N, C-alpha and C positions, 0 to 999 in steps of 0.2 A: 504493500500500499504506499503510495506515493502523496505527500500533502504539499501544496503548493500556497504560498502567503497571498492573499488577496485583501482589498480594503474593507474595513468594517464600516459598512454605512451609517452615517449619523454620529459616529464615535471619532473625536478626534483628541490629538495630545494638547498640549499648552501652546504649542507654536501654529496650531491650526491643521497640523497633518492628520491624514487618516490614520487610525490604530488596524491593527492587521488581524485577519484572521484566517486559520486555516482551511482550505478546501481540498477534498479528496478527488483527484483525477486518476481514475484507474480503468481498466478495461470491462470492469463490470458495470459501467454506467451505461444507460441506453440513450439513445439520440434525443429523446425528449428532455432527459436531464440535463445534458449538455446544452440544449438550447434553453432550458430555465436558466442555468448560469450566465449565460450570455444576456438574456434579457434583464437579469438581475444587475448585472455591470454595465447595461446600455451599449451591449456591442451587437453586431450583426449576427443574426441567428440561423442564417441559411448555410446549405452546405453538407457535407457528409460529416460522419463522427470524426474522422481524422482531422478536418478541416475546422471542425468547432473546437476539438481540444488543443490543436496548435495554435488557434486563435487566443484562448483562455490562457495558454502557458505564455504566450508572448505579453498578455496584458498582465500576468502575474509579475514578469520579471521587469517590465518597463513602470516603475513607479511614478515617473513624471507623468504617465497619462491618469494617474488617478486622481489629479487635480480637476478633471473634467468633470469628475461625480460630486464636486463641490456645490451646494445649493449658490445659484446668481451666476453661473457660467454660462457660455455660449454652448452650440454644440459640441459634442465630445471630442469632433475631430478639430476644434478651434482652440482648445485650452481653455484656460481662465480668463474671464470677461477683465479687460483693462482699458474702460473708456470706450469711446466710440471708435470704430474703426474706418479710416479713410477709404473710401469705396471709389473707385475709378467709375468717370461717368461715360456711359456707353453712347455711341453716336445718336441712337434713336431716343434716348433721355434728353441728350443736348439739343436735339431738333425740336423736340416738344418743350424744352424749357425756353428756347429762343421764340418759338411761337406765342407762349404764354406770355413772356417778357414783352414782346412787340404790341400786344393787344392792352398794356398798361395805360394808365392815364399820362398826359404829357407834362405833370409834375415830376415825372421820373427824371433825375440827372444823370449825366453821364458817369458820374462817381459812383451812383449805387448801381447802375448797370454793370460797370466793370466788376463791382464787388458779387455781382450774381453769376458771374459766369465769363467774362470777357477776359480774366486774367491770362489764358494762355497765350493770347494774341497781343500782349502789352508789349512782347518783345519786338513787334513790328514796328510799334510807336517809336521805340528807342533806337531801332535803326535809322528810321528818318531823322530823329533829331540829331544824330551823330553824324548824318550826310544831308545837311539842308539843302546841299545844291541838286540833290538827285531829282530827276525829271521823268516824266513819262512821256514818250514818242516825241513830241515837238520841243520838249524842253523846260515847258511852263512847271512851276513848282507844284508839289502834291499838295491837295487839300486836305490831305489826312494826317499832316506834320503835326505831331504833337498831342493827338487825341484818337481814340478810336470811335468811328461814327456810330451814333446810336439809331437804330432801326426807325425809332419814330421821329427823333428830334432833326435826323439829318435827311436831306432830299436824297432821291435814289433816281436812276437813270429811267425806271418805268414811271415816275410818278411827276410827268411833266405837263404843264398846263400850257394853253394855247397861247396865252400872253407871253409865259415864260420863253416860249419857243422862238416869238416874234422877237423879243429883246435879245435873245442870244444870238439870233440871226443879224443883228444890227450893228454895224461897225463902230458906233460911238458909244457902246455900253459897256465900257471895260468894268465897272462897278459890278454889273450884274453878272458878267461873266464870271467873276472870281467866286462867286456864292454857289457855282455849281462844279460838279466834277470834270476834271479835263476831257474825260472820254465824251462826255456829252456836249461839251461846247465845240468838240473837232468833228463831230457829226454832221453831214451836209445838211441844209435845211430842208429839201425833199423828205430826207430821213426821218427828221426831227418832227415834220409835220405828218408824217405817216403814223406816228404813234398818238395823235390826237384824231377826235372824230370830226371830220368836216360838216357833219349834219349838225353839230351843237353851237357852231360859230365861236363867240367868245367866252362861252362857259367854261368853268373850272374843271368839268368832268373829263376823266381820261379813259380812251378806249384803245382797243388794239387793233392792228390791220386784219381784215376779214380774210382768212384762208380762202384762194381760189377754189380749192378743192371742195369748200362748204359754202360757197356762194351760191345765192340762188339763180336758177336758170333763167336765161334771158327768153327762154321760148314763151310764146302767148298760148299754147296748147292747155286747155283745162280740160281735166277728166269729167265724164259726165256723172250726175249724182247716183248714189247707188241706194236704194231703199232699204230700210232696216229689214224688210221682209226677206230679201234676198241676200244679204251680207254675210251670213253665217255659213260655214262650210257645210255642204250637204254630202250624202251617200245615198246610192241608188240600189235598189234591191229588186230582183225579178222572182215573182212569187206566182206561180200558177199561170205563167205565160204574161202576167200584168207587172208593169214597171211602177216601182213605188220609190218615191223620193222624199227622204227624212233628212231634219237637221238635228244639231245638236239637243236642242231643247226638248225634242221629241223622244230621245233615246233615255231611259232610266239607268239606273245603277245595274250591273250584271245581275241576273237571277240566282238564287241559291239552289243548287240542285243535288248537294251531298245526299239528301234524303232519298232521292231517287236511286241512289246507288247502294243502298242498302238491303240486306235480304239475300236470298239464294240467287245465283246466276241467272237462272230460267226467268226468275221475276224481273231482275235488273234489266236483261235484255229485253223484255216487253215494255219496260218503264221508258227506257231509251229510245225505242223505235218508234214508238208513238209520238216523240215531240221532237225527233232530230232531223228529220228528212221529209219534205212534203212529197217527194217522188216516191216514197216508200208505201206499199199498200196499207199498212199499218199506222200511218200519220192520221193523228186525230188532232184537228184544229183547237178544239176545247182543251186539250191536255197540254198545250203550248204554254212552255214555262216563261218565255218572254212576249208581251203583246203591247203594241204600239197603238196609238189614236192617231189614225190618218183620216183625214177629210171627215172627221167626227166618228169613225167607225173603228172598233178595237179588231186589230188585225194580229193574228199569231204568226210569230216569226220563227222558223225552224232553227234549231242549235246549228245546223250545219252552216246558216248564214251569221252567226254572231261574230265571226270574224271581220266579216266586212263592215260591221258596227263599232266593235270595240276595239279594232287595230287602227281606227281613225286616229289623226294627231290629238283630238281632244279627249280621247279616252284611253290614251297610251298606258296610264299607270294601271287601269282597271284590267286592260288586255293581259298585262304580266301576270295578274292573278288568274286567269284564266286559260293562259296557254297550254298548262301541263295537261289539265282534264280534256281540253278540246282535241289535242294531238292525241291522248290516249283514247278517246272515244272515236275519233275518226279512224285510228288504225285498227281498232277492235272489229268496226263494223264493215270497213274494207276487208279485212280479212274472212270475215264471216260471210261476206256475199260473194267472195271467190271462191267458196267450196260448194261441192256439188251435193246432191241429196246423201249419197253414201258418205262423204267426208263429214258433213254435217252430223250425221249419227256419231262418227266416231269422235268430232269435236264436242258432243255432249257427254260422250262415255269418258274424256280426257279430265272434264270439268266436274266429274261427280264422284262420290264415293258411296261404299256399302258400309253402313255403321250399324251393327245389331240387327242385321237382316233388313236394314231400311236404306231405300236407296235415297241420298240427299246430294244436292248441289253445293259447290263450294261458294264461298263468298266472293264477292266483287274483286277484292283485293287478291286474294290467293289464286283466283282465276286467271288475273291479269300476269301474275308472275308467271304462271304456266304458258300462258299465251306467248309472253316475250321469249321463254326458253324455246319454245317451238317454232318461233319465227326465225330465231337466231339459227336453229338447226337447219331450216329449210333455205335460208339464205346461203349458208355456208355451202349447202349441196348443190344450189345453182350457181354460186359463185366458181365452184370446182370444176363444173361443166364448162363454162365460159372461159376459164382458164387455158383450157386446152385448145381453144380456137387460134389458129397461125396468127390472126390478125388483133389478137388480144391486145398487145402493147400498143398498136396505133389506135385502136378504138376507146380503149380504157385509159385514158392518160390526160394530164391537164398541165399547163405552163405554171411554173413558181418560179418566180426571178431569173426567168429567162431560161430556166432549165425545164426540161420535159421528165414530168415525174407520172410513174403507172400508179395506178388505184390498185390499193392493198385490202382495205377492209372490204368483207362480203357485202355489208349494206350498201356500201357506195358503188360495189360493181352492179350488184343488182339494180339499184335504182337507175344507175346509166343505162343498163340494158333495158329496161322497161320505157325509159323516155325514148330510147331510139326505135324501139318497135311501135310505139304510139306515133312518132313521126313517120 
């Protein structure tokens, strides 16, 4: 048994240093015991038993780190608190501070502004003071010598009024020129006037040049007025040979049909075929789950047409919730309709079991799992036959990044073959 010294929490000597207590760290302890010790001494408690044990041993040997457990200290990795810690100002915080300072009242002085954050730029003023003959471009003395410009108290190149531009453009106004930065006074008159709005005349309001790409078109063409009745996006459906036009306001939320999929599989199939497709003999308009009011009449919409309505841009999120069930039922009915009379008999035998001498059909969920596996087997058999075709590489390929790639998935091969057969 090995004992290690640890700080006795809350117990200190006359100098304010922790008294020690012996803790046992041997192989008999479990992981939760090591984690409890780590939590006790404010140490990270994640990792394996070996990691936790090594962490505790290092903490036991490093008595300087015990001071972090004294009340009033900062986080354990920062040690005891000794006054406020100077924190470097980030660029984002500096920009936010500058914006806040620029919105202060005009009573703010340059001295107080320097104290608020312009100190890092005082070296620039000292350079100008040491070299008073320094000039910008044309040799004129810099207006920034001796002081840092305040964003509120000092004029800037973008805050130029019409009257000020006219004064700067004059030849005999040297006093006015000295009040503005050299970069402004050296701009041509036509450029300076482009920063003012000619529509405002002599007003003091400043505006910027209108970008040509956003300028209003000079064309006199006017689009015809569109009535609110036909402004919404529409969808056209063909039902029993009749063309129906619906708008967004006529389409309600998707109907719930989970209750239609409960029960034995034979009952579920009867339910689906009664409201799924109006071309099926089992179609019953009164059992349609989705009914729209068109020209004052209730019209039952078959499920096979739901995609035309809910895949529209205004119902996109609702279609995402319908997509899985819609595809699942579509595959189920297509597979069922492709079977002959004898195949349908074996289909129902596949989806039924005999339990205690009673013939029972599987539920919809279990039946769909069997159907998926059966479809995969059929697709693999069909794909194996198609691969033997000498022209397979030419017929079943696609271009990807400039390279010709041959199809490999059985489902993709069968799908391509069915499309070419229909074409």
